[in-house]
C-alpha positions in Angstrom: 19.4 12.8 -9.8 17.6 10.3 -7.5 19.0 10.0 -4.0 17.7 7.1 -1.9 19.1 6.7 1.6 21.0 3.5 2.3 21.3 3.8 6.1 18.8 4.1 8.9 20.2 7.4 10.0 20.0 9.0 6.5 16.5 7.6 5.9 15.2 9.0 9.2 16.8 12.4 8.4 15.1 12.5 5.0 11.7 11.5 6.6 12.1 14.4 9.1 12.9 16.9 6.3 9.9 15.7 4.3 7.5 16.1 7.2 8.6 19.7 7.4 7.5 20.5 3.8 4.1 21.9 4.7 3.0 22.7 1.2 3.8 19.2 -0.1 1.9 17.6 2.8 -1.1 19.8 2.3 -1.2 19.1 -1.5 -0.8 15.3 -1.0 -3.4 15.4 1.8 -5.9 17.2 -0.4 -5.3 14.9 -3.3 -5.7 11.8 -1.2 -9.1 12.9 0.0 -10.3 14.0 -3.4 -8.9 10.9 -5.1 -11.0 8.5 -3.0 -14.2 10.3 -4.0 -13.2 10.6 -7.7 -12.4 6.9 -7.9 -15.6 5.9 -6.3 -17.6 8.1 -8.7 -15.6 6.7 -11.7 -16.5 3.1 -10.8 -20.0 3.8 -9.5 -21.8 2.1 -12.4 -19.3 -0.8 -12.9 -18.6 -4.1 -11.3 -15.2 -3.1 -9.8 -14.4 -6.4 -8.1 -15.3 -8.2 -11.3 -13.0 -5.9 -13.3 -10.2 -6.4 -10.9 -10.6 -10.2 -11.0 -10.5 -10.1 -14.8 -7.3 -8.1 -14.9 -5.7 -10.3 -12.2 -6.6 -13.5 -14.0 -5.5 -12.2 -17.4 -2.2 -11.2 -16.0 -1.7 -14.4 -14.1 -2.3 -16.4 -17.3 0.2 -14.3 -19.2 3.1 -14.1 -16.7 4.3 -17.7 -17.1 4.3 -17.3 -20.8 6.0 -13.9 -21.4 8.6 -15.5 -23.7 5.9 -17.0 -25.9 4.0 -13.8 -26.0 7.1 -11.9 -26.9 7.9 -14.3 -29.8 4.4 -13.8 -31.2 4.7 -10.0 -30.8 8.1 -10.0 -32.5 6.9 -12.0 -35.5 3.9 -9.7 -36.0 5.7 -6.4 -35.4 8.6 -7.3 -37.7 6.2 -8.2 -40.4 4.8 -4.7 -40.1 8.3 -3.2 -40.5 9.2 -2.6 -36.8 12.7 -3.6 -35.5 12.6 -5.5 -32.2 15.4 -5.6 -29.6 15.8 -7.3 -26.3 17.8 -5.7 -23.5 18.9 -7.9 -20.6 19.4 -4.9 -18.3 19.2 -1.1 -18.0 22.7 -0.6 -19.4 22.0 -2.7 -22.5 18.7 -0.9 -23.1 20.4 2.5 -22.9 23.2 1.4 -25.2 20.8 0.0 -27.8 18.8 3.2 -27.9 22.0 5.3 -28.2 23.2 3.1 -31.1 19.9 3.6 -32.9 20.3 7.4 -32.5 23.9 7.2 -33.8 22.9 5.0 -36.8 20.2 7.5 -37.8 22.3 10.6 -37.3 20.1 11.9 -34.5 21.0 15.1 -32.7 17.8 16.1 -30.8 15.4 13.8 -29.0 11.9 14.3 -27.5 10.5 11.9 -25.0 7.0 11.2 -23.7 6.5 10.0 -20.2 8.0 6.6 -19.5 8.6 4.9 -16.2 10.7 2.3 -17.9 13.0 5.0 -19.2 13.2 6.4 -15.6 14.0 2.8 -14.5 17.1 2.7 -16.9 18.1 6.4 -16.3 18.0 6.8 -20.1 18.2 10.6 -20.1 21.5 10.5 -18.2 23.0 8.1 -20.7 21.9 9.9 -23.8 23.0 13.3 -22.5 26.4 11.9 -21.7 26.6 10.8 -25.3 25.9 14.4 -26.4 22.3 14.2 -27.3 19.7 16.9 -26.4 16.9 15.1 -24.7 13.7 17.0 -23.8 10.8 15.6 -21.8 7.5 16.6 -23.2 5.0 15.6 -20.5 4.4 18.8 -18.5 5.2 17.2 -15.2 8.3 15.3 -16.5 9.5 18.5 -18.2 9.3 20.4 -15.0 11.2 17.8 -12.9 13.8 17.4 -15.7 14.6 21.1 -15.5 14.7 20.8 -11.7 17.0 17.8 -12.0 14.7 15.6 -9.9 13.1 12.2 -10.3 9.3 11.8 -10.4 7.5 11.9 -7.1 4.6 9.9 -8.4 4.3 7.4 -11.3 1.4 9.2 -12.9 1.8 12.8 -11.6 5.5 13.3 -11.4 5.4 16.9 -10.2 2.5 16.7 -7.8 4.9 17.8 -4.9 5.5 21.2 -6.4 3.4 24.4 -6.0 2.4 26.7 -8.8 4.8 29.3 -7.2 7.7 26.9 -7.7 6.7 26.2 -11.2 6.2 29.9 -11.9 9.7 30.7 -10.6 11.1 27.9 -12.8 9.3 29.1 -15.9 10.4 32.7 -15.2 14.0 31.4 -15.5 13.2 29.4 -18.7 11.6 32.4 -20.5 13.7 35.1 -18.9 10.3 36.8 -18.2 8.4 37.0 -14.9 5.6 34.6 -14.9 2.4 34.9 -12.8 2.1 31.8 -10.7 -1.7 32.5 -10.2 -2.2 32.2 -14.0 -2.3 28.4 -14.4 -3.4 28.7 -18.0 -0.6 31.1 -18.7 2.0 28.6 -17.3 0.6 25.8 -19.5 0.9 28.1 -22.5 4.6 28.7 -21.6 5.2 25.0 -21.7 3.3 24.7 -25.0 5.3 27.5 -26.6 8.6 26.2 -25.4 8.0 22.6 -26.3 6.4 23.0 -29.7 9.7 23.8 -31.5 11.3 20.9 -29.8 8.7 18.5 -31.3 9.2 20.0 -34.8 12.9 19.9 -34.7 13.4 16.5 -33.1 15.0 13.7 -35.0 13.9 11.0 -32.6 10.9 10.4 -30.4 11.1 8.0 -27.5 8.0 6.7 -25.8 7.1 4.0 -23.4 4.0 1.8 -23.8 1.1 0.6 -21.8 0.4 -2.5 -23.9 2.3 -4.7 -26.4 -0.4 -6.8 -28.1 1.1 -10.2 -29.0 -1.3 -11.3 -31.7 -1.0 -8.1 -33.8 2.4 -6.5 -33.0 0.8 -3.2 -32.0 1.5 -1.1 -29.0 -0.8 1.1 -27.0 -0.1 4.4 -25.2 -2.4 6.0 -22.6 -1.9 9.7 -22.0 -3.6 12.9 -21.0 -1.7 15.7 -22.8 -1.3 14.6 -26.4 2.5 14.9 -26.2 2.9 11.2 -26.8 1.2 11.4 -30.2 3.5 14.3 -31.2 6.5 12.3 -29.9 5.6 9.2 -31.8 4.5 10.9 -35.1 6.6 14.0 -35.8 10.2 12.8 -35.6 11.5 10.5 -38.3 12.7 7.9 -35.8 10.4 6.4 -33.0 11.8 4.1 -30.3 9.5 2.6 -27.7 11.0 1.2 -24.5 8.8 -1.3 -22.7 9.1 -4.0 -20.0 8.3 -7.6 -20.9 5.4 -7.3 -18.4 3.5 -5.0 -20.8 2.9 -8.0 -23.1 -0.8 -9.0 -23.4 -2.2 -11.7 -25.7 -4.8 -9.6 -27.6 -6.7 -6.4 -27.9 -9.5 -7.7 -25.6 -7.0 -8.1 -22.8 -5.7 -4.6 -23.4 -9.2 -3.2 -23.2 -9.8 -4.9 -19.9 -6.8 -2.9 -18.5 -7.9 0.2 -20.3 -11.3 0.1 -18.7 -9.8 0.2 -15.2 -6.5 2.0 -15.6 -7.6 5.7 -15.9 -10.4 5.3 -13.4 -8.0 3.8 -10.9 -5.1 6.2 -11.6 -6.9 9.6 -11.5 -10.6 8.9 -11.3 -11.2 9.6 -15.0 -13.6 7.4 -16.9 -11.3 7.6 -19.9 -7.9 9.3 -20.4 -7.7 12.0 -23.0 -5.6 10.1 -25.5 -5.4 6.4 -26.3 -2.9 5.8 -29.2 -2.4 2.5 -31.1 0.7 2.1 -33.2 1.5 -0.8 -35.5 4.5 -0.9 -37.8 6.1 1.9 -39.8 4.0 4.6 -41.5 4.7 7.2 -44.1 7.2 9.8 -43.2 8.6 12.3 -45.7 11.9 12.8 -43.9 12.5 9.1 -43.2 14.5 6.7 -45.3 12.5 5.7 -48.4 9.6 7.8 -47.1 8.9 5.6 -44.1 9.4 6.2 -40.4 12.1 4.3 -38.6 10.5 2.4 -35.7 12.2 0.3 -33.0 10.8 -1.3 -29.9 13.2 -2.3 -27.1 11.9 -4.9 -24.6 13.6 -4.6 -21.2 14.1 -7.6 -19.1 16.1 -6.2 -16.1 15.0 -9.2 -13.9 11.4 -9.5 -15.1 11.7 -12.9 -16.8 13.3 -14.4 -13.7 10.8 -12.6 -11.5 8.0 -14.3 -13.5 9.2 -17.7 -12.3 9.2 -16.8 -8.6 6.4 -18.5 -6.7 5.9 -15.5 -4.4 7.0 -12.4 -6.3 5.7 -13.1 -9.8 2.5 -11.5 -8.7 4.2 -8.1 -8.8 4.3 -8.3 -12.6 0.5 -7.9 -12.6 1.1 -4.1 -12.0 -0.4 -1.8 -14.6 1.4 1.3 -13.3 -1.7 3.2 -12.2 0.0 4.7 -9.2 -3.1 4.1 -7.0 -1.0 2.4 -4.3 0.6 5.7 -3.6 -2.6 7.7 -3.9 -4.1 5.9 -0.8 -0.9 5.3 1.2 -0.9 7.2 4.5 2.9 7.2 4.5 3.2 8.6 0.9 0.7 11.2 2.0 3.0 12.3 4.8 6.4 12.2 3.2 5.9 12.2 -0.6 7.5 10.1 -3.3 11.1 11.3 -3.1 11.2 9.7 0.3 8.8 6.8 -0.1 10.5 5.1 -3.1 13.5 5.0 -5.4 12.3 5.2 -9.1 9.0 3.4 -8.7 7.0 5.1 -6.0 4.6 3.7 -3.4 4.0 0.1 -2.4 4.8 -1.4 -5.7 8.1 0.6 -5.6 9.1 -1.1 -2.4 8.7 -4.4 -4.1 10.3 -3.7 -7.5 13.2 -1.7 -6.3 15.5 -4.5 -5.1 14.8 -6.5 -8.3 15.4 -3.6 -10.7 17.9 -1.4 -8.8 19.5 -3.6 -6.1 18.8 -4.3 -2.4 20.9 -1.3 -1.3 18.3 1.1 -2.7 15.5 -0.9 -1.0 17.0 -1.9 2.4 15.7 1.1 4.3 12.5 2.1 2.4 11.1 -1.4 2.5 10.9 -1.2 6.3 8.5 1.8 6.0 5.2 0.0 5.6 2.2 0.2 7.9 0.6 -3.0 6.6 -2.7 -0.9 6.6 -3.7 -2.7 3.3 -4.9 0.5 1.7 -2.7 -0.2 -1.3 -4.0 -3.8 -1.6 -7.6 -2.6 -1.4 -7.3 -0.4 -4.5 -4.9 -2.4 -6.6 -6.6 -2.9 -9.9 -4.9 -6.3 -10.4 -5.4 -7.4 -6.8 -1.7 -7.7 -5.9 -1.2 -8.5 -2.2 1.2 -5.7 -1.9 1.7 -5.7 1.9 2.5 -9.4 1.9 5.0 -9.0 -0.9 6.6 -6.1 0.9 7.3 -8.2 4.0 8.7 -10.9 1.9 11.0 -8.5 0.2 12.2 -7.3 3.6 12.8 -10.9 4.6 14.7 -11.6 1.4 17.0 -8.6 2.0 17.7 -9.7 5.5 18.4 -13.3 4.4 20.8 -12.1 1.7 22.5 -9.8 4.1 22.9 -12.7 6.5 22.1 -10.5 9.5 19.0 -9.4 11.4 18.6 -6.5 13.9 19.1 -7.5 17.6 15.6 -6.3 18.4 14.2 -8.5 15.6 16.1 -11.6 16.8 15.0 -11.1 20.4 11.3 -10.5 19.5 11.4 -13.6 17.2 12.9 -15.8 19.9 10.4 -14.6 22.5 7.2 -14.8 20.4 7.8 -18.3 19.1 8.1 -19.7 22.6 4.6 -19.3 24.1 5.5 -20.2 27.7 8.6 -17.9 27.7 6.6 -15.0 26.1 3.7 -15.2 28.6 6.1 -15.6 31.5 7.9 -12.5 30.4 4.7 -10.5 30.2 3.6 -11.7 33.7 6.9 -10.8 35.1 6.8 -7.4 33.6 3.4 -6.8 35.0 4.7 -7.4 38.5 7.9 -5.3 38.1 6.4 -2.3 36.3 4.8 -0.8 39.4 7.3 2.1 40.0 7.1 3.1 36.4 3.3 3.2 36.1 0.7 5.9 36.7 -2.6 4.1 36.9 -3.2 2.3 33.6 -0.3 4.1 31.9 3.5 3.9 31.9 4.7 7.0 33.8 7.9 7.4 31.8 9.9 5.7 29.1 13.6 5.2 29.0 15.4 8.4 28.0 16.4 6.9 24.7 12.8 6.7 23.6 11.2 9.6 25.4 11.8 12.3 22.8 10.3 10.5 19.9 7.5 8.8 21.7 6.0 11.5 23.9 3.1 12.1 21.5 1.1 9.4 23.3 0.9 7.7 26.7 1.6 4.0 26.6 -0.5 1.5 28.6 0.8 -0.6 31.5 0.4 -4.3 31.3 -2.7 -5.5 33.2 -2.1 -6.9 36.7 -4.0 -10.0 35.7 -4.4 -11.3 32.1 -7.5 -12.5 30.5 -6.3 -16.1 30.7 -5.6 -15.6 34.4 -9.2 -14.8 35.1 -10.8 -16.9 32.4 -12.3 -19.5 34.8 -14.1 -16.8 36.6 -15.4 -14.9 33.5 -16.2 -17.8 31.2 -19.9 -17.7 30.3 -22.0 -20.1 32.3 -24.6 -21.5 30.0 -26.3 -24.9 30.0 -27.9 -25.2 26.6 -25.9 -22.9 24.3 -27.2 -21.8 21.0 -23.7 -21.5 19.7 -20.3 -22.8 20.7 -17.4 -20.4 20.0 -13.8 -20.0 20.8 -12.2 -16.6 21.6 -8.9 -15.7 20.0 -7.5 -13.1 22.4 -4.3 -11.8 20.9 -1.5 -10.3 22.9 -3.1 -6.9 23.6 -6.5 -8.4 24.4 -5.0 -10.9 26.8 -2.3 -8.9 28.6 -3.1 -5.2 28.2 -6.9 -4.9 27.7 -8.4 -8.0 29.3 -11.6 -6.0 29.9 -12.4 -6.4 26.2 -12.5 -10.1 26.5 -14.4 -10.0 29.7 -17.1 -7.7 28.1 -17.4 -10.3 25.3 -17.8 -13.1 27.8 -20.6 -11.3 29.6 -22.4 -10.5 26.3 -22.2 -14.1 25.2 -23.6 -15.3 28.5 -26.5 -12.9 28.1 -27.2 -14.4 24.6 -26.7 -18.0 25.8 -23.5 -18.6 23.9 -20.7 -21.0 25.1 -17.2 -19.6 24.8 -13.9 -21.4 25.2 -10.5 -19.8 25.6 -7.8 -22.4 24.4 -4.9 -21.8 26.7 -2.3 -23.0 24.2 -3.1 -20.0 21.9 -0.5 -17.3 21.6 0.4 -14.1 19.7 -1.1 -14.4 16.2 2.4 -13.8 14.8 1.7 -10.6 12.9 4.5 -8.7 14.7 7.0 -11.2 13.5 5.8 -10.8 9.9 6.0 -7.1 10.2 9.6 -7.6 11.1 9.9 -10.0 8.1 10.6 -13.0 10.3 8.6 -15.3 8.0 9.9 -18.6 9.5 8.9 -17.5 13.0 5.5 -16.3 11.6 5.0 -19.8 10.2 5.9 -21.5 13.5 3.5 -19.3 15.4 0.7 -19.8 12.9 1.2 -23.6 13.3 1.0 -23.3 17.1 -2.3 -21.4 17.0 -3.8 -23.8 14.4 -2.9 -26.7 16.7 -4.4 -24.9 19.7 -7.8 -24.4 18.0 -8.1 -27.5 15.9 -9.2 -29.8 18.7 -12.4 -27.8 19.5 -15.6 -28.3 17.5 -16.4 -24.6 17.4 -19.1 -22.9 15.3 -17.0 -19.8 15.1 -13.6 -18.5 16.3 -14.2 -14.9 17.4 -11.5 -12.3 17.7 -11.8 -8.8 19.2 -8.6 -7.8 17.4 -9.1 -6.9 13.7 -5.4 -7.2 13.1 -5.2 -10.7 14.5 -8.3 -11.6 12.5 -7.0 -10.3 9.2 -3.7 -12.0 9.7 -5.3 -15.4 10.6 -7.7 -15.3 7.7 -5.4 -14.0 5.0 -1.9 -15.0 6.0 -2.2 -18.3 7.9 -3.2 -20.2 4.8 -0.3 -18.6 2.8 2.3 -19.1 5.5 1.3 -22.8 6.1 0.9 -23.8 2.4 3.0 -26.9 1.6 3.6 -28.0 -2.0 0.9 -25.8 -3.2 -1.8 -27.0 -0.8 -3.2 -25.4 2.4 -3.5 -27.8 5.3 -7.1 -28.5 6.1 -6.9 -27.4 9.8 -5.3 -24.1 8.8 -8.0 -23.4 6.2 -10.7 -24.5 8.8 -9.4 -21.9 11.3 -9.3 -19.2 8.7 -12.9 -20.1 7.5 -14.3 -20.1 11.1 -12.6 -16.8 12.1 -15.0 -13.9 12.5 -14.6 -10.4 14.0 -16.6 -9.3 17.0 -18.9 -6.8 15.3 -19.8 -9.2 12.4 -20.4 -11.9 15.0 -22.8 -9.9 17.1 -24.6 -8.2 14.2 -24.7 -11.0 11.5 -24.6 -14.2 13.6 -26.1 -13.3 17.0 -28.3 -10.7 15.3 -28.7 -8.5 18.3 -31.8 -6.2 18.2 -32.4 -2.6 19.1 -34.7 -3.6 21.9 -31.8 -5.3 23.6 -30.2 -2.0 24.5 -31.1 1.0 26.7 -30.6 3.7 24.0 -28.7 6.1 26.3 -27.9 8.5 23.4 -24.3 9.1 24.2 -22.4 11.0 21.5 -20.2 8.5 19.8 -17.8 8.4 16.8 -16.1 5.5 15.3 -12.6 4.6 13.9 -12.4 1.7 11.5 -9.3 -0.4 12.1 -7.4 -0.9 8.9 -7.5 -4.7 9.1 -11.3 -4.7 9.8 -12.3 -2.5 6.8 -9.7 -3.7 4.4 -8.3 -7.0 5.7 -11.7 -8.5 6.7 -13.8 -6.3 4.4 -16.1 -5.3 7.2 -17.8 -1.9 7.1 -21.5 -2.3 7.7 -21.6 -4.3 10.9 -20.1 -1.7 13.3 -22.5 1.0 12.0 -25.4 -1.4 12.4 -24.4 -2.2 16.0 -24.1 1.5 16.9 -27.5 2.2 15.4 -29.1 -0.7 17.4 -27.4 0.5 20.6 -29.1 3.8 20.2 -26.0 6.1 20.4 -26.0 9.6 18.9 -23.5 8.8 16.1 -21.2 11.5 14.9 -19.5 10.8 11.6 -15.7 11.3 11.7 -13.9 12.5 8.6 -11.6 9.9 7.2 -12.8 7.3 9.7 -11.2 4.5 7.6 -7.8 6.1 7.4 -5.0 4.5 9.6 -4.4 5.9 13.1 -0.7 5.3 12.7 -0.1 2.5 15.2 0.7 -0.6 13.3 2.6 -2.2 16.1 6.3 -2.1 15.6 5.9 0.6 12.9 5.1 3.2 15.4 8.2 2.2 17.4 10.5 2.3 14.3 8.9 5.4 12.7 7.5 7.5 15.6 7.7 10.8 13.6 5.3 9.4 11.0 3.1 7.7 13.6 2.8 11.0 15.5 1.6 13.0 12.5 -0.9 10.3 11.5 -2.3 10.2 15.0 -2.5 14.0 15.2 -4.5 14.1 12.0 -6.8 11.4 13.3 -7.4 13.1 16.6 -8.1 16.4 14.9 -10.9 14.7 13.0 -12.2 13.1 16.2 -12.2 16.3 18.1 -14.2 18.0 15.3 -17.1 15.6 16.0 -17.5 16.7 19.6 -18.2 13.1 20.5 -17.6 12.0 24.1 -16.8 8.4 23.2 -14.5 7.0 20.4 -15.3 3.4 19.5 -13.1 1.0 17.6 -12.7 -2.8 17.1 -9.0 -3.3 17.6 -6.9 -3.2 20.8 -3.9 -1.8 18.8 -6.0 1.1 17.7 -7.3 1.5 21.3 -3.7 1.7 22.5 -2.8 4.4 19.9 -5.9 6.5 20.2 -6.3 6.3 24.0 -2.6 7.1 24.5 -2.8 10.1 22.1 -6.0 11.4 23.7 -4.4 11.2 27.1 -1.3 13.0 26.0 -3.3 15.7 24.3 -5.7 16.1 27.2 -8.9 15.5 25.3 -12.1 14.8 27.1 -12.9 11.7 25.0 -13.2 8.1 26.2 -11.9 5.3 24.0 -13.8 2.0 24.0 -13.8 -1.3 22.2 -17.2 -2.0 20.6 -17.6 -4.9 23.0 -17.4 -2.6 26.0 -20.0 -0.1 24.5 -22.5 -2.9 23.7 -22.2 -4.2 27.3 -22.6 -0.8 28.8 -25.7 -0.2 26.6 -27.2 -3.6 27.2 -30.4 -3.8 29.2 
């Protein structure tokens, strides 16, 4: 029922097919835009960050003690008449539930929505044993009849149009259904499903909470089908993962306060159901309902002990990581996941379903941090995804040639810089001004959606002695972290920064032993190389007594600030010099606005029409949103708001090389929005974004200039 490609060729083919599904893309696009506003409205009067911290801390406290929480739950649930089972894996869970059905002479089964049941492929097992199994959640019922898996954890049929549903229901009822009559289609489902509820012998549900100190379970639903599933049949079986255990009702309420708001933008879901023990049931043995709860391990208890991946068990299954993911928005859940969809799916799939199902999909991550920024339990999803990718490569015992070569080159600073300088001298015949004239034939077809920049004739470090600010009594002493693109492709960004610092009497050093920040190696899951590079950069900067370390590259800044401490942690402690570098790191816009405190009277106020693109790692990695807008206002530009200015442009370094078809579509969407502003200048704060946007604008023939914020401020400076 669920097909997940296990080879690069098959995965790329599926991506291409998904990109051609215009209705699905339009639907997911509309939902993504609407979701962001709905979520913001739902949390408008709450301390969102405080709620997220509460959930994360509560989960972290419980994860090391899942066995103890289970023992407490089991004792209390059994005292209330519930039978408790433990399943080591999916096969055992399915077998236990089938045996319960056999023991109770069950013939027909109704199910309410359960991702854990999807994880075990429970329906397939029960149907093979001869049971009639009917999904009662509207979306699940639809995809069951279509023999598909869910395309979203919360909204399983979001990829389908009302016309597809109308056609499906026409077949079910043997009567033509009007796809424009949404209420009528819902009535069809209600009419078809109601007899199934009444006639069912067993109801199977999942569960959002298992409350240890009471033995109760909680279900959160929107349609009421879970209440019918758990109350009408004489047998009720709940299938839950060990990660759903919480110590008490107060802990469950913390999750409940954030779950519906984060999942769908609702303040509260329609139905919250609490079940404890067996209740009266006229058709049950001795007038009581038969109730069983099956706790699924399937790797969870081992995962809870892992120093890196245990964090994934914080997940409360809201599906928000898919809601905001630019890749999911382009290709949908049947391509971007196996059973579990979105960023969390890339992490859980190898643990629950094997590395073969994850090997290709785990590569497909932009590291844009959208998922991390909305995760209600603050899981560092991008970091875990790269660690999963590294784990799979290590277990396979082989790494792609491109990855090995890049890793070898980047960890040797002298070799890397020498290679770039050599390339700058040899590229002449292949260049056309600042652009590469043509690419190798192998790449041309997939990458012709943008022009790629040539390497600068002279790097920033080559000219640093000339451009270094000449100040005698500096008000600040800073160091500049250049980054690969800022040093060797766009040295003009660093030169603009140097001239601005000179104007404001700021001393700037450029440590020559600095090198690539190492983010490209982490994107390729070369964690050991990323550690080596991080250590090299920390060493390069630790000797200087700097007030700040300024970067003009948001991606470098986010990586240094967030990942250097993680990469260099030894025996649970972050080296002081690594933490010091992270603490002193600041992006250009924040430095100029918040530290230097430039004023409006410093600029000429030329009034040029300008729009702005937020780099992913600026707005989410560094949590900077106000400084760029403040600088543009002070500079006196005629600012034109761009729709979805905080959505990724599709570059993400090696991602755009590996998945050009997705990168192309994301860039096209971004440039459509830029074009609609009628701005003459597009400003951003990251050389990677400059590369993508400038190259796309050149290929499209748009009359728009792309500038780094440093260049704009210098041009506007009096």
